[in-house]
Structure formats: structure tokens, C-alpha cells
N, C-alpha and C positions, 0 to 999 in steps of 0.2 A: 564447548559451550552446550550447557543444557537450557531449553528454553520451555518454558511452561506455557504451551499453545493456549490452553483456556485463561490462563491469567493474562497473557496478551489481548485475547478476544475479549473479556471482560473489561480491561483497561479501555481499550478503543470504543467499546460500545457505550461506557461510563463517560468518556472524554469528547466523545463525539455522538451527539444525540440523532444527528441526520442520518447515520449509520444504522441505528434502531428503526427510523421512520421507513426507510426504504429496504429494511428487512435483509440487511446482509447476514451471510453465515459465513464465519470463518472456518475454512476447511483446514488449513494446517498453518503452522509458523514453524519452520524446522530450519536447522543447520545444515549445511551442504558440506559435501566432503571437501572444497576448497576452502572452507573459512567464510563462506558467504552464507548470507539466510536469506530464505524462500519463504514468502506468505503467499497463500492461496485463498480468496476471497471469493464468495458466490453470491451472484444476484438473482435471486427465484424469478421465474415468468409469473408476474402478477399484472392484471389490467391496470392496477393504479400507476406503474412504472412505465407503461407504453408509450411509443409514439404514434403519429398519425398514420404509419404503416402496419402496428401490431407487433412490433420488436421493441425493444429496451430503449427508452430515451437517452439521446446523448448525454444528456447531463446525470442521468443515473449511471451511465458507463464511466463517464469521467468521475465520478465521486467513487465509484467501484474501485477504479484505477488508484487514486489519492489514498483510499481507506487501506488496500492491500500494501502502496507503498509507507504509510504510516505506520502498519503493524510491522513491517520489516524495521522501521526506525526505531521503536517501541522497544523491540526485542533484541536488537544491536545497543541500544545506550542506556538500557534499564538501569545501569548501574550509576549513571551519571544523571539522571533526571532530577535528582535532588539541586543540581548545582546549574543544570542549562536546560532550557526549554527548545523543544524540537519545533522549528517554524518551516513551513513551505514557503520557499522564494520565487519560484517558477513553474510552470507547466506547460509542457507541450503535447497534444494528442494527435494523433491520426486516426479515422476512422475509414478502415480500408474495404471491408464488406458488410452489407447488411447482416445483422445479427437478428436471429430469431430465437426465441425460447431463454432458457437461462443461458446465463453468461459467468465465466469465471475471469478474474485478473491475478496475474501471477506475477509478482513483484521479485527484485533481488537489487541488493546492495552491488554498486559499481566499484567500490574501493574498499580494502581492507580494514575491518574496525578499527584497529591499532593504530593505523594512520592517521583516522578523523580524531581518536582520542589523544593522540600525541598532540594535534593542533590545539585541540580545547586545552590540554594540559599546558602548553606553551603559551597560553592567556590570548589565542586566539579563535575566531567565531569560524569554524571552520565550515565549508559547504562541500556538498556530495550528492550525486545522481543517484536516483532509484529508477530502474526501467520496468517497464509492466508490460505484459503482453496480456490482452483482453482476447478471450476465444470462447465459441461456445461449449457446451461440456463434451461434445466430443471431440474435442482438441483443434477445432478449423479457426484460426487467426482471424479476427474481424478488426482488430485495432490495436496501435501502440503508443505507449505514453512514457515521458520522463518527466520526473520531477526532481527540481533541484531543492534539497533541504539544507538548513542551515541548524545549527546547536547554539542557542543565543545562551551564553554564559550569563547566571543571574548577579 
């Protein structure tokens, strides 16, 4: 599978203006050896996104994780977006350690793309999870998130 990372980033920033507001940077959207897709999105360190202790606000980190997961969904299912709309169904986040400075969210789809597409082709509304690790730029984990997505047929 070939992925145009810049196209995914442009699509996400066009569809989700809040991602532009927060200044998200799309580091990469790439296929992995096992057929999965990985997306990495960065939240720069700016005073506008700080919380009361000077780190990134929890809401900004939540949005960062959801945006990274959305980039995985757009990349994985680009071929069917003309007949299905991706929607987040639920999300769970755990803030594990205080984050300071820029943070990155790394998202991965937990199911084979082909399995999700088979359900969609069978007339079902598939649900699937995207796991996200939130970490400092040095790679120290600060949180984790799981977003359940669906593809709603048109």
C-alpha cells in the first residue's frame, strides 16, 4: 500500500480546522511491515496550548491523539471514503505522566484493513480500534488512548 503522507495531512487539516488551530504537524503516515498503518502527529510547545503547570493542556493532547487516529483512518480507508464516512464512536485516554514541551501521538490501527473492508462490503457498519501512544519528543510515554471508529455507509 502506498500512502501520500502530505495528502493525508492536507485532508486532515482541511476536514478538521481545530487541528490547524492547535498547530498540529503531521510527521508521518506510513504503512508498516505487518500491513498496519502508523501515523505520527506532533503538538508544538506553545503558550497557547499550555495548562496551569506549563505543559500541554489535556484537551490539546486528547485532540492530538484523536487527530493521529483520524490520519490512520483516512490513510487506511481512502479508497472507500466516497461511500462511507469515518466517525469516532468512543474514546478513552489515560494521562500517565506530566508532559512538558512538544509531544507526539503515534497511532496504529488494531485490525487488518481488509477485514474492516469486508464488513463494509457485506453491508455492515464496521467498528475498529486505533491505539495511540502520546510521548515526549524524546520518546518518554506520557499517555495512551484508544479510539473506536466506524465507517458509516452513505
